[in-house]
C-alpha positions as CSV (number, residue, x, y, z in Angstrom):
1,S,136.1,118.7,120.9
2,I,136.4,115.0,120.0
3,M,132.7,114.8,119.0
4,R,133.0,118.0,116.9
5,A,136.0,116.5,115.0
6,M,134.1,113.3,114.4
7,L,131.0,115.2,113.0
8,E,133.2,117.4,110.8
9,D,134.9,114.4,109.4
10,V,131.6,112.6,108.5
11,G,129.6,115.5,107.2
12,H,131.2,115.8,103.8
13,R,130.7,112.0,103.2
14,I,127.0,112.0,103.7
15,E,125.1,112.0,100.5
16,G,121.8,113.9,100.2
17,G,118.7,112.0,99.3
18,A,115.2,112.8,98.0
19,I,113.2,115.2,100.1
20,V,110.4,113.6,102.2
21,Y,107.4,115.8,102.7
22,Q,105.0,115.4,105.6
23,H,101.4,116.7,106.0
24,T,99.0,116.4,109.0
25,V,95.2,116.4,109.0
26,R,93.8,116.8,112.5
27,G,90.4,115.4,113.5
28,K,89.2,116.8,116.8
29,G,86.9,114.5,118.7
30,L,87.9,111.4,116.8
31,R,89.3,108.2,118.1
32,E,91.7,106.0,116.3
33,G,89.3,103.1,116.1
34,E,86.8,105.2,114.2
35,I,89.3,105.8,111.3
36,A,91.3,102.6,111.4
37,V,89.5,100.8,108.6
38,P,89.5,103.6,106.0
39,L,93.0,104.6,107.0
40,G,94.2,101.1,106.5
41,A,92.5,100.9,103.1
42,L,94.2,104.1,102.0
43,A,97.6,102.9,103.2
44,K,97.1,99.7,101.3
45,A,96.1,101.5,98.1
46,R,99.1,103.9,98.3
47,P,102.1,101.8,99.4
48,E,104.5,104.5,98.1
49,L,103.3,106.7,101.0
50,N,103.6,106.3,104.7
51,F,100.6,106.9,106.9
52,G,100.4,107.3,110.7
53,S,97.7,107.9,113.2
54,Y,98.6,109.7,116.4
55,P,96.0,110.3,119.2
56,W,96.2,113.3,121.3
57,M,94.5,114.5,124.5
58,R,94.4,117.8,126.5
59,P,93.4,118.2,130.1
60,A,89.6,118.5,130.5
61,G,88.1,122.0,130.4
62,K,90.5,123.5,127.9
63,K,88.4,123.5,124.7
64,D,85.3,121.9,123.2
65,H,87.1,118.7,122.3
66,D,89.9,117.6,124.5
67,F,90.9,114.6,122.3
68,G,91.4,113.7,118.7
69,V,93.7,112.1,116.1
70,N,96.4,113.5,113.9
71,L,96.6,111.7,110.6
72,V,100.0,112.0,109.1
73,V,101.1,111.2,105.5
74,R,104.8,111.2,104.4
75,G,106.2,110.8,100.9
76,R,108.4,112.1,98.1
77,D,105.8,112.8,95.4
78,P,103.9,116.1,96.0
79,D,101.1,115.1,93.7
80,L,100.5,111.8,95.5
81,L,100.7,113.6,98.8
82,A,98.0,116.1,97.6
83,A,95.6,113.3,96.7
84,A,96.4,111.6,100.0
85,I,95.6,114.7,102.0
86,D,92.2,115.0,100.2
87,A,91.5,111.4,101.1
88,L,92.5,112.0,104.8
89,V,90.2,115.0,104.9
90,E,87.3,112.8,103.6
91,I,88.0,110.2,106.2
92,V,87.7,112.8,108.9
93,R,84.6,114.3,107.4
94,A,83.0,110.9,107.1
95,Q,83.1,110.6,110.9
96,G,81.3,113.9,111.3
97,A,84.4,115.9,112.4
98,K,85.8,119.1,110.8
99,P,89.3,118.4,109.4
100,E,92.1,120.8,110.0
101,I,95.3,120.7,107.9
102,D,98.3,121.6,109.9
103,P,99.7,124.9,108.5
104,K,103.2,124.1,109.7
105,D,103.5,121.2,107.2
């Protein structure tokens, strides 16, 4: 009850901010080292966006590729994000992988 009272007291004082959008491009079978240079160049060219690279792995035997990289871009400008997604797709394709855009984003 004490925590609830504290949260109810603070909620009306929090100001809303700009919406931050996030999109993920998945590259099955890729390793972070394979995309580090082009991803770094993209991040340097677009400092108003935030980029991340997150490796993943599944136990062997589940699917064709049991590892890969999720490339994530975050930002407030939908047009800049759209261009960045296209660039991430090209980075994945350049490594011979089939890019997948996360439908949840």
